[in-house]
N, C-alpha and C positions, 0 to 999 in steps of 0.2 A: 713641807707642804702645809699651807695654811688651811684653816677650816673651810674657807670659801672655795678652795681649789679641790676639795674632796669630792668624790663622786656622790651625787645626791642620794644614791641608794645605800651608801655605806652607813652603818650605825642606825639603820631604820628598823631593825628587827626582822621578823619573818617576811619573806617576799611572796609574791603570787605563785612562785614555783612550788611552794609548800601546800597549796590548796588543791583539793580534789572536789569535783562536783559529783554528788551521788544522787541517783534516781532509785528510790527504794520502794518496791511493791510491798504493801502491807494489807492486812485484812480490812482496813478502813481507807483504802485508796493509796495513791502514790504520793510519797514524800520526795521533795526535791530540795536540796540544800548543799552548801559548801562546808567542807571540814578541812582542817589541817591534816596533812598526810600522817602526821605523828600523833594524832588523836587516837585514843584507845577505842576499841570496838565497843566496850561497855558505855562509853560516852555517846557514841553514835546511836546505840540502841535506846538509851535513856531519852535522848532528844527526840527521836522518831516516835517513841511511845507517847511522850507528852504532846507532841505536835499533832499526831493523828488521833488523839483522845482514845488510846488503847488502855486496857485494864493494867494499871501499874503493878498489880500483884501477880500477874501472869508471868510465866517464863517465856522468853523469846530467844530465837536463834537467828543469826544473820548469815546469809549465804551469798557468796560471790561465785556465780555459775553453780557448779555442783559441790563447791568447797564450803564447809561450815567454818566460819571465822571464829575459831576458838583455840586457845583460851581467850576470853574476852578482855583480858588485861594486856594483850598485845596491841601495838599500834597498827593502823591500817597499812602502812608502808611495808610491814613485815609479811603481809599477804600479797605483795606485788601491786598494791594500789598506791601508785606514786604520783601521777600527774594526769590531768585530763578528766574525762567523764566516765562513770561506771554505773552499771545497772546491777542492783543487789535485790535480795528478797528477804523480808523479815517474816518469820514463821512463828506463830504462837505454839508452844509445845506443852504447856501445863496450865490449862484453864481452870482446873479444879472442878470441872463439871462431871 
């Protein structure tokens, strides 16, 4: 098979099947964005904290329904977040107040 005959999606890296759309309720409003299902929870938290202008020194926990997504070094897919849209909640747990 020549290069021209190959399926265009081959050798293109990650496909859209690896993306999940998250709607995350935070203390500063709702964050909406897409992540790779293999992204770690800590990466998601860091992006949401920065985007929603939350205090970066505070501790945050991410929840999927009633389940806390921890340890944060696990990928989203390990919590059953595989494909599609999900609603999560980001909770500040250590504000130092």
